[in-house]
N, C-alpha and C positions, 0 to 999 in steps of 0.2 A: 636480658629480656628478649623474647622472641618477636617476630614480626607482628605488626598490627594485622587484624583480620577484618576483611570487608566481606560480609555475607550478602550475596546478590540473589534475590528471589526471582527466578525466571530466566530461561536461556533463549529468549527472543533477541531481536536485533539490539534493543536497548541494553539488556543484561549482558550479552556477550561483548558488545562494544565497550561497555564500562569495565568488564573484567579484563579485556585486552589493554585498555588505557591504564588501569591500575597496575597490571603486572609489568608493563613496559615503561611507565613513567614515575612510579612511586615505590615506596617500600611496604605498601599495603598488599597483603596476600589475598587475592580474590577466591572465594569459595562460592560456586554457583549451585543453587538448589533448584532443580527442574522437576516439575510434577510429571511430565511425560517422559517418553524414551527418546525423543528426537530434539534436534537443535533448530532454532530459527522461529519458534512460535508459529504464527500464521504465515511467516515468510519461509517456512520449510518447503521442501520439495517432496511430494509423495510419489513413490515408485509403484506403479501398478503393472506388473508383468512386463517390465522393461519400458513402459510408457510413463513419462514424468508429468506430474500435475503441479502447477503453481496455483496455490489457493488465493484467488483474488487478483492475481497478476501484479508483478512487482518490477516496474521499470527502475533502473538505477540511473538517476540523474539528480543533480543538485546545483543550486547557484552558489553554494559554498565550496570553493576550491579546496578548502581544508578537508571536507568530507570526501570529495572526489579523489584526492590524494590518498586518503585513508583506505578507501576501497581498492585503489590501484596498487597500494603496497601489499594488499592481501592476495590479489589475483592480477596477473599481467593482462594487458589488452591484446586483442586480436591483431596480428600483423600479416597474416596470409588469408586467402579466401577460404570459405568453408565448403563442405560437401555440396551444399545447396547451390553455391555459385558455380562450382565445377560442373554440376549436372546441367544447369541453365546454359553454361558456355558451350557444352556439347550439343544441346538442342538448338540454341540460337547463337551461331558463331559471332554475330554482331553484339551479343550481350555484354554490357559493361556494368559491373557493380558500382553503386554510388555511395559506398561506405568510406569513411575517412579512417583507413587502417593505420594502426600505430606503427611507427618506423622501427621500434625496437621491442616489439611485443612477442607473442607466442603464436604458433601455428595450430589451429584447432584440429587439424588432422593428425597431429603428432603428440598433443598433450590434452588432458581433460580439464586441468585447472587453469581456466582463463575466462576473461570477459569477451563475449562476442560484441561486435558493434552492429546494432540493429536499427532498421528504419521503423519509425513510428507511423502507424495508420490505425485510426479508430473511426468507425462510422456508426450512424444510427439507422436502425431499420424501422421505418414508419410508413404507413400506407403501402406496404410491400415494396418500398423503394429505399435505397441506401443514400443517406445524407452525410456529408462530411461532418466530422466532429473534431474540434469544437465548431459549433454552428457559426457560420460567417456569411456575409453577403457576397456569395460566390455564384458562378454560373451553374454549379451543381444544385444549389438551392433554388435558383430561378427556374431551371428546367423541371425539377422534381415537384416543386410546390406551386408553380404557376404565377403569372404576373399579378393577379388580383390579390392573392395572399401576400405576395412580396410588397405590394403597395400598402396593404393593411399593416404589415410588420413595420415598415418605415414610418408610417404615420403614427402608430402607437409608440414607437421608440422615440420619435421626436417630441411627441406629446409629453412623455415622461422626462425628457431632458428639460422641457420648459416647466412642467408641473410635477416635480419628483415627489414621491411619497415620503413621509417621515418613516424611517426604517425601524419597524418594531418587530418584524418577523422575516423569515426567509422568503416568503412570498413577496414582501415589499422589496427586498434586496434584488430578487430576480427581475421584478417589474422595472425597477429603476435602471438596471443594467442592460436589459434586453427588450423592454416594452411588454405590454400586457399580452399581445397576440403571440409573440414568440415564446413567452413564458408558458402560455396555455398549451401551445403545440408541442414544445420540446422539453420543458423542464418540470411542469407540474406533476403529471402522472408518474414519470420515472422517479422523481424524488420521493413521492409518496409511496411508491413501490419499495424503495430502499428503506425508508424509515417507518412506514406503517402508520403515519399520522399525517394530517393535512399540513401543507407548507405554512399555513397561517398560524400553526401552533409550534413551529420550530423557530428558535431564536436565530437572528441573522449571523451569529458567529460562525456557523458552519459554512455559509456562503463566503464570508470574508476569508476563511481559512482555506477552503478547498477550491473555490472558483477564483479567489483572489482578485486581481485587477482585470480579469477577462470581461469583455463587454462587446456589443456590436461594433463600437468604434475601435476598440483595441484589435478585434479580429480583422477589421478592414485595414487598419494601419499595418498589421502583420502581413496581410496578403500583398499590399503594395510594396512593403519592404522586401518580401521574398521575390516578387516580380522584378524589382529594381536591382537588388544585390545578389540574389540567388543564394543567400546565406541566412541561416536561422540561429546559428550557435553563438550567442553572445549573452552577456550578463543582463542585458536589458529586455530580453525576450520573456514574455509571460510564460510561466512554467507549463501551463496547459497547452501551449502552442509549440513546445520543443519538438523537433522533427527527428531526432536521433537519440538513442540511448544505449547504455551498456547492459549486458545481460549475461549471467554466468552460463556456460555451455550446457549444464544440466539443471538449470533453474536456480532460484535464489538460495535454496537450502545448501547448495554447494559452497557458497561464500561463507555461510555461518558455520558449516561443518569444518571448514578450513580455519576459521577464527577460533573455534573450540579446540581444534588440534594444536594450534599455536599457543593458546592459553595454557593448556596442560603441558606442552613441551617446555614452556618457560617457568613452570612451577606452580601454576594455579590449579585448582581442583574443581571438577564438575561432577555433581551427583545427580544421576537421572532416576526416574521413578521415585522421586522423593518429594513429599508434600509437606510444606510448612504449615504447622497447626497451632503453634504458640510463639508469641513474641513477648518477652519480658521487658517491662519498663522499670527502671530503678532510678529514683530521683530525677524523673522526667528525661531519662536517657534510655536507649535500648541497651540492654546488657547481654542478652542471649536470645537464641531462637531454638525451637524444637521442631523436628520433622520426623515423619514416618517413612521408612524405606522397606525393602523386602525383608529385612532382618528385625524390624521393630522400631521402637522409639529412639531417636538420636538427639543429642544436645550439642550446641555450638555456642561458645562465647564469641562475642562480636564487639569490635570497636566501632564499626559502622554497619548499618543495614540499608540496603538499596532495594526497593520493592518495585517490581514491574507487574505484579499481579493485580487483579481488580481491587479497587479500594474497599469494596464490601468484604472481600475475603481477607484483606489486610487487617481491617478493623475487627473481624471475627477472631483473627489470630491474636490480636492484642487483648481482646475480651471486652464484652459489653460492660462489665462492672469496673473496668479500668479506664473507661472513656466517659466524657460528658454525654449524658443521654441524648441531647439534641444532635450532637455530632455523629453519634453512632446511628441514630435513626436516619439521618440524611444519607449516610453511606449505604445503608441497607435498601434504600429506595431509589438509588441511581439506576437508570435504565440502560439496556444494551440491545443491539440487534445481533442476531446470530446468522450463520451463513451455511449454505449447502451447495456443494459442487457435485454435479452428475457428469462423470467422464464418459464419453462415447467414442469408441473406436469404429471408424467407418471406412468402407471402400472408397467412398466419394461423397461430396456434398451435392445436394440438389441445387442450391444457390450457386449460380454461375459467376465466374470472374469476368466482369465487364469493365474493369478499371483501366485496362491498358497496361497494367504492370505485369511483368513476366514472373511467374512462380512455378515451382515444381508441380507437375500434373495440373497446372492452371487452377490451383486452389485460390479462393479469394485471399487477398494479401493482408487482411486486417489482423492486428494483434487481438483485438476483441471488437464485438459489435454490441451496441446498446439496443435492447429490445424495447421499443416505444409503442408497440401494438397494444391496443386496448384488449382487456380480458386475457392477456398472457402474463403469467406471474414471473416467468423467467426475466431477470434483469439484464444479464449480459451473457454473451457467448464468447469464450476464448477459443482461438485457433492456435493450439500449442505449437504446431508446425512453424508458425510465423514468429513465435518468441525465440525459438531455437530449433533448427532442423534436427538437432540431436535429442529433442524431447520426445520424439516418436521413434519407437523401435524400428519400424519399417517406414522409410521415408515415402514410400508409395501409398501409404494409408493416410487417413486424416484423423487427427486426435483432437477432440474438442472438449471444452468444459462448459456446462450450462450452470449459471450461477443464480442462486435464489437467496433472497433476504427474508428473514423470518424472526419470530420471537420463539424463545424456548417454550416447548409444549403447545405451540399453536398447531393448526391442522397440517401444515407442511412438515414441521419438525417431528410431529408424531407419526408420520407415515412410515411404514416398513420400507426396507430397502427396495423390495420388488415394486411396491406401490409408487415409490418416488421415481424409480426408473421409468415405469410405465407412464406416469404423469408427465415427466419431462420429455420423453420420446413423443408422446401425443402432442404436446405443445409445439415441438420442433416440426412435426409433420403438418400441423395446422397452419403454420406460417411458411410452409414449403421450404424449410431450411434443409431437411433431409428426407430420404425415402426409407421406410422401415426395413426394407429388404437389404439395405446397405450396411446395417448395423452388424458389427462383428462381436463386440464385447462392451460391457458397461460396468460402472462402479459408482458408489455414492459415498461422499465424504462430508461429514457434518462437523462444524466448528462453532462452539458456543462463545458468546460475549466477544464477537469480532469487532463490532463498531460501538464505542461508547456514545450514547445518545445525548444530544444537546437540548433535550426538552424534558418535561415533567416537573412537578413541584420541587423535587429534591435538587434538580440541577440548578434551580434559581439560587440555591444556597451553597454551591460548590466552593465559593470563596471562603466560607467558614471552615470547610475541611482543609483547604490550602493553608489558611492562617493557623489552624491547630497543628498540622504536621510540621509547618515551618518553625514552630517553637520547640520541636524535638531536635536538638542540634545534630545528632548522628543518625537520623532517619531521613532518607531521601526518596522521593517518588520520581520515576521516569518511565518513558514508554507510553504507548497508546492507552493501555488499561491502567497502568500505574498512575498516570496523571489525569485519567478520564478525559483525554483530549485526542481528537481524531488526527494523530500525527502520521507523517510519512517516515520512511526509514531514515532519510537523511536527518530529520529532526531528532530521531532517537540517537543516532551517532553523535550529532552535535551536542545534544544534551549530556551524553556521557563524557565527551571531551570537556564541556564546561564545568561539570562537577569536579573533574580532576584538576582543571585550571584553578577552581576555587580552593580546593584542598591545598594545592601547592602554594597558593598565594595567601593562605590563611584568611580567605573571605568566608565569613560565617553566614551572611545573609544568603537566602536562596532565591531572591527576587529575579535575578537574571535568568534562572532556569525557566521561569514561567513566562518570560518575555521573549524567549527565543523565536525568531522568525527566519526561516531559511530563505525566504524571498528577499528580505531586506538586509539581513546581517552582512556586514563587510568586515574584513580583517585587513589591518594595515599592510601586512606582508603580501596580500593579494595584488596590491596595486603595482608591484614590481614584477609580477608574473607575465610572461609573454604568451604562455599556452593557455588559451581560454576555452579549451575543449570542455563541453558540458556532458557529464554522465548522467544517466537518468534511472529512476526506478518507477 
C-alpha cells in the first residue's frame, strides 16, 4: 500500500506550513492545490520592475518559540549589517545600528535567503501630525494633542475604569480599554474605514484578538518598563508593543517560496493554477477532490483534506445538495473585506523626517503610517524602504504602498487602474504626503477576501459551521479564510503544527485547533530555553 495522501487546498502560510510539517514529520504525502501561480497567499511578495511589494505588511514575530524556531530553520537570521547601515555609517561616522544581530547567522550582502532584523516604528497621521502607535500617554501625545485633550482623555479613561460598559460590541471594548475620548479620536474612524460598518455593529472578538491586552494602562506600563530596563523583547510584552521583528530580505514571499521548494525537494507536490471545484463525501468522510488546471479536469483520492480557502468556496465544492441547507446558507452569507494596494515609486516624500532617527536620504523611518484624517479613504501607507532596504531597486528612491479596504464591487473596487492611481495620488497630495511631480511610476494590486469579517447575521452562526465540519473526521480547516478567523501568520504555522501533533497522537477531536492563542499558549520545553528572542510578523 502506498503512502497516505493529504490534499491541501491553498498555498498560503497555513497550507505550506502544514505541507512542510506533514512531509517532515509523518508518512502522509502532501499535495498542495493552489488556485494562483504564486506562493504565500496574501503573504506573497509582488515584484514590480524590481521593486517589491508586501501586501498588507507582514512582521515576523511570535510569542511561541516553537514558531520562531520553525521560521529560523527555513531562513537564517542576519549576522552582519545591511547596505542601509553601511550607507548611514559613511554619512554619519558616529552612527551605531541598534539591532540585535545573530551571532551565527548570514550576511545580507552575501546571500539573499535570510531574515533581516528590523526596528519597528508605526505612527498615526492625524490633524497633519504624527502620533506614536500604539497610542500611549507619552510626551509625543501631550505635545501634539494639547493639555486640554489629554485631560479629557485621562478623565474619560478613569471614568470607564470605574463604570465599565458591558461589552457587547467592538465600540464597548475600545471604550473600556481606552476611554470614550481616545476611542473617538484614534479608533472609531479608522476601524470603520477598515471594516465598512460602525464599531457598534462589530462583535468584540476582533478587539480581543487583534488589540489583545493593549490599553492605556498597559501602554503606560510598557513605557515605564522601557525607560527602566531599556529592553522590550520578552514573553510578557504585549504583541502590539514589540519593538523589533524579523523580515525576509525580499519580503514575506521569499520565506514561503523557500518553504515550497523544500516541500517539493522532500517529495511533496504543489500544483499551481489549479482550482478545486469538487469535494466528494463518502460515508461522512472526504474521499476525493477534483480540480481544474491548464490541461483540464483532474481527480485526486485523499485520505485527508485540509482547506484554507474561504468557507463559502469550500461548501460550494462540497455541493449545496450534499449539505444541510441552514449550514450551506450560513457559509454563503459570511462577509469579507477586500484590499487594494497602490504602489508609488518616488524621488522623495514631501513629509519630512523629524523623528531624530537617521535614515537613508532622511526618509521618515516608519514601517507604515495609519491615516486617521477625515475624508481620506486610504487606511495605511507602507514605506517599503523601511521594511527592507532591498525591497526598493534603487535605494535612493522611495517606494511606498497606499492601502485601501473595500468590498468587492464597491466604488473603490470597481475603479479602473488609472482611476485608482489618480484617486490615491490625489489623496496623498491632499494630506501633503507627496508632491505629484516626484512620482516616477505606479501600480495597482487588488486582493479579494483579505479579511474575514466578524459581523453580519451569518457570523452569529459560525459555531454551527465549525460543529458541522468537526464531525467530518478527515476534513480540517486552517488559515485566515479557512477558519474565517482574522489570524496572523504565527497562528497559521502553529495551527499546522497542532494538526500534525494531533494526527501523530491519534487525537481525533479538533477542539484545540479552534482554541489556539499565540499570545497565551506555552510549551513545556520553552521553559528550559535561554534564548528569548522574539521574531515578528
